N, C-alpha and C positions, 0 to 999 in steps of 0.2 A: 924668434920666440923670447917672450919675457920670461926670465927665470932668475929671481933674486934669491941667493942662498947664503945665509950667514950661519957660521958653526960657532957654537959656544963651548969651549972646553972647560970643564970644571973637575977639581979633585976634591972628593967629598968623603969625610970621615964620619961614621955613625956613633962612635963612643959607646956609651952605655945602651944604645938602641939596637946594637947589632953584635953578633959573636965575632964579626970580622973587623980588624983594625981599621981598614981603609977600603975604599972602592977604586977600581981602575978609572982613569980619565973617561969622562962621558961627554957627549955632544948632543945637542938637539939642533936639527937643521930646519929652518924655516924657508918654505919654498912657495913663493907667490907667482901664479901663472894664469894667464888669460886663455880661454878656449880659442880666441883668435888674437894671436900676438900682434899682428899688424891689422889695422882697421882703416876704413875709408876716411880720408881727410875731409875736413869741412862739411860733415854731415852728422845730424843727430842719430844715434844708434845705440843698440844694446849689446852686451857681451856678458860672459860669465867669468868670474874670478874665483880661483880655487886656492886656498891657503892650506898648504900641507905642513905636518909637522911629523918628523920621524923620531921615534922614541930613542931614548938613551941606549946606547951599547954598554953592556956590563959584563963583568965576569960571572960565570954561572953561580959562583959561591956568594955573590953579593946580592942582597935583596933589601927592600923597604920593609921594616917591621909593620905589622897590621894591628888595627884595633877594630875588631869585628864582633857583630852581635848576630847569632843564629836565631831566627824567629820562625818557630815551627808550629804548624796547624795540628792541633790534636782533637779536632771536631770528630764526631761520630763516624763521618764517611772515611776517616783515616784508619779504621779498624782493620786488624789482620795484616796482610802482607805489606800494605802501604806504610803502616806505622813501623813495622819491623825494618823495611828498607830505609825508611827516613831516619830512624835511629842509627843504622850502620852507616848511612851516608855522612851524617853529622860527626859520628865518631871518626871515620876516616879523615874528615877535614880537620878535626881537632889534632889528630896525630901528626898532621903536617905543619903545625905550629910549634913555637918553642917559647922558652922563658922570656924572650925579648917581645913577644907578641901579647896582646890583651884580647881576651874573649869573654862574651857572656852568652847565656842562652835563655831565650824568652819562649814560652809555650802559651798557646792561647786556644779557647773555644769561645764560648760567650763570656768567659772570664780571662783575665791576663795574669799569668804567673811568671815571677822571676825565678827560674830554675837554678841558674848560676849567676850571680852578679858579676859585673865586669871585674876581671883580675888577670894577672900574668898567667900564662899557660905553662906553669912549672910542675904541674901534676896531671898528666894526661888522664890517669885512672880516675881521678876525682870527678873530671868532667864526664867522661864516658860512663862511669857508674851511674851518675844522676840521669844522663840521657836515656840509658837503657831501662830506667824506671817509668818512662813516659808511656801513658795509656790514652786511648782515644775516648772522647766523650763529647757531649754538648754541640752547640751550634758554632757559628764563625764570626769572630770579631777581628777582622784583618787589620782595619784601621788602627785600633788600639794596640794590637800587637806591634806593628810597625812603629808607632809612637814610643812605645816602652823600649823596643830595640834601639831606637835613636837616642833615647835618653841615656841608655847605658854606654853607647858610643860617645855621647857628649861628655860623660863624666871623666873621661881620659883623652878627650880630643887633642890631637897633637899634629901640627902641619907636617911633621917629619914622618907621620904614619899614613898608611891608607886607611881611611875611616869608612867602614861599610857595614851595612845591614843586608843580610842574606835571608830572604823570605822563601818559605816553602808552604804551599797551600794546594789543596785539591778541590776546594769548594767556593761557592759564592759568598760574598760579604752579606751577611743577614743581620748583623749587629752593628750599630754605629753607622758612620758614612759608608755608602755603598755604591755611589756613582763613579764612573771612570774620572770625571773632571774633579771630583773630590781627591782622588789619588794623584791626579797630575799636579794639583796645587800642592799637595804634601811633598811630591818629588821635587818641585821647584824650590820650595822653602828649604828642604834638606840640602839640596845642591848649593844653595846660597849659604849655608852653613859649612860646606866642605864635606858633606856625607853623601854617599850615593847608595842606592838600594838595588841589588840584583834579585830578580824574582824568578822562582822556579814553579811552573804550574804543572801539577800531576793529574793525569787521567783526563776524562772527558767533561767534568762538571765545573772545572774552575772558570772564573771570569777572565778571559784572555785579554778583553779590553782594559780592564782594570790594572791587571798585572803589567801589560805593556805600557800604559801611560805612567805608571809609578816608576818603572825602570828607566824609560826614555827621559822622562823629565828630570830625573836625579843623575843621569849619566851613568847608570848601571847596565847590567846585562838581563836579557830575558830568554828563558829556555822553556820548551814544552816538552814534557816527558810523558809519553803515552804508557809506558810500562814501568811498574815501580822498581823492577829489577835493574833498570838503567840509572837509578838515582845516584848510585856511588860514583859512576862514570861522569855524570853531569856535574856533581859536586867537585870531582877532581879537575874537571875543565875550568870551573869557576875559580878554583883556588890556583890553578896555573895562572890565571888572570891576575888574581889578587897579589900573588907573590912576584909578579912581574912588573909591578908598578915602579916607576923610577922618578916621577914628578907629580905633584898634587896641586890642587886649587889653581888651575890654568885659566888665564884670561887672554882672549885674542881681541884686539882692538884695532879696527881699520878706520882710518880717516882719509877720505878722498879730497882732491883738490876741487876749487870752484869750478862749476860746470858739469861735475860728476855727482851722481847720487846713487845710493843703493836702493834697488826696487824691491828686492825680497830675498830672504834666505831660503835655500833649497834643502839644506842637509839637517838642520836642527834649529831649535828655537833660538831667537836672538833679539837684541834690543837694536832697533834701527831708527835712525832720526837723521833723515836727509843724507848728508855726506858721511855719516859715521854709523858703524855697526859694531856691536860687541857680542862675542860668544863666550860661554862659560864651559869649561870641561873639568871634571872632578880629578882626572888623572890622566897621565901618559903612561903608555906601556912600553917597555923594551921590545925591540925588534918588531914594531908595529907602526904604520902610518896612520895618523890621525889627520882628518881633513874637514874644513868647512867650505861651503859653496854658496855663492850669492850671485844674483843677477844684478848687473849694473847698468847704468845709463850714461851716455856722454852727449852734451849738446855740442853745437858748432863751435862754441867758444873753446871747449876743452879739446876738440878734435882738429886743432891747427895741425899743419904738416910737420913731419920730423919725429925724433925721439922726444918724449915728454914725460915729465914726473907727474904722475896722476895721484899720488898719495903716499901713505906709509902704513905699514903693519907693525904693530908692537905686541909682543907675546911676553907675558910674565907669569911665573910659576914658582912653586916652592919645592926646594930639594934640600934636604938636611937642615930644615928649619930657616934657610935663608931664601929670600926672594931674589930671583934671577930675572934678567930681561934680555931678550933678543929682538932686534928690530930689522926691517928691511924696507927699501922703497918699492913702490909700485910703478913701474914704468911701462910704457907701451910705444908703439910707432904707429904714426898715421901717414898714409900713402894714397896716392891716386892710381898706383900700378896695380891692376887687377891680378896679375900672375903673383906679385909679391904678397898680395893679401891672401890668395888661395893657398899659397905655399906655407903659410904661418899657422895653419890649423894645428891645434894641440890635442892629439887623440887621448892623451891621459885625462885631460880636463873634460873632452866631450864625452868619454865613457862615464865619468862621474855624473855629468849632466843627464845622460841617458838613464842611468840607474836611478837617480832621483825622480826623474820624470816617470818611469814605470811604477815607482814606488807610490807616488802621489795618485796615479791613476788607479792602482790596486786598492787603495783606501777607499776611493770612491766605488769601486766595484763591490767591495765587501758590504758597503752600505745599501747598494742596489740589490744584492742578493738577500740581505736581510729584509728588505721591503717587498721581496717577491718578484722583482724585476730581473729575472734571471737572464733573459735574453740580452738585455742591455749590458749587464755585467760581463757576460761571455764575449760580447763585442769588445769591451775594453781590455780584457785578457788578450784578445786577438790583436788589438792596436799595440799592446806591449810587444808581441811577438814581432810585429811589423817594423816597429821602431828599432829593435835590436837587430833585425835583419838589415835595415837600412844602414846602420852602423857597421855591420859586417861587410857591406859593399864598398866601405871607404877604408877600412883598416882592419887587421886580424883582431877577432874578439878575445878579451881576456877570459880566463876560466870562469870568473864570476858571472859574466854576461852570458856566456854559453850555458851555465847552470841555470840562470834565470829564464832564458829563452826555452829550455826544456820544460821547466816547471809550468810557465804560462801557457805553453802549447798544450800541455796536459789538462790544464784548468779550463781552457777554451773549449776542450773536447768533452767535459764533464756534462752529462745529461741532467736536466732538471729532476728527472725521476730517480736519480741516484739515492741510495738509502741515507736517511738522515745522519747515521753515524759517520758515513763518508763525507758528506758536506760538513759536518761539525768538524772533522778532523782537518779538512781543508781550510776552514776558517781559522783554526788554531795555527796551522802551518803558515797561512799568510800572515798572521800577526807576528809570528816568529820571524818571517822574511823581513818584516818592518822594523825588527829590532837589531841591536848590536849583540849577536851572540858571543859567548866567550870563545875567542880564537885569536891566532896571531895575525890575521888579515888586516886590510884596511878598515878603518872605522870612520864613521861620520857622526 
């Protein structure tokens, strides 16, 4: 099995950016593995390469200071319980910050208002008092609200901080840009600036495609909240994530040897050019594995017999304002022995391939259901179940794949005549499955 691991130990002091004088030693482990660690010699073939990064281990008292903007929908549909819970959720998040953090609050309907400009959180009451005065009104200008939130983050942008916008909305964008691709572009632009956007969709009327595209493109989280009373819990999960960041502005660069090429990325957007691929992450979280996955092809020249150096992976990231780098070779073995090839199957990589395969198929199924082709969509959900079951026949399933199998089985059994509210909730749930929700598990 190909397994290249490099540990980078670093002792980091945060000075004025933290209440704590210093952090414990941290390490980021770079793990490059093929789905098939031994491949057939002298033959053109494809394989999957998984690059895993394990988050820094830190003392519970040490954390990265944050620079966050809360962007809150105050359109008319937020009246009543929704607005009350949104205010309380934002107030609870503010209480988790301290004087080393910077926060701002933007509210929007058809107009954008800066409720609290970006400033250190040294007076919780000042933030909370202003937040509790927000009342619902008007229509929904999501794009403009996010732009203002990002502008507030840019005012104090610092690579030593986690720089993030947290968007809460219950509606459709009906003022300004409103297509999901507009928000995907905004997300990519913000990621290039080192800013991520986490999106929280409330109720049954928000545009889940728009919110998902914005979050995924900027390397943020996306959550669906069916009941306003769950908002405080969701905000708490989001800030568990925010406060667990240990490295920012991460670049993963893969360069393969002649005779090898990157075919496609499976896990997230990337820049691919023949033998090279580059992935961008906005942050790495402590106690969390982050991975990228790609399909690669080798020609006969690259697949000569024996152990061969097939390229290199270089990961650079910012921590405590300094740029750090960790590298690893990518090596594989080519053999004519069938038993050796069969024994080299890497189930960790294969599970990731299966998860990304069913995720792609699910995106197609959503489009089919939108077009009224319900039977074709159900068939794809059943294919997802079959693919996961095939993996179960080769190795014990992870809890994640067990969960996905259960969900897809239920979706495949849903009747076309199900109430519109049920089908709508399923659609939002499927979009959330396609996101990186706030959690300590593996992320892609």
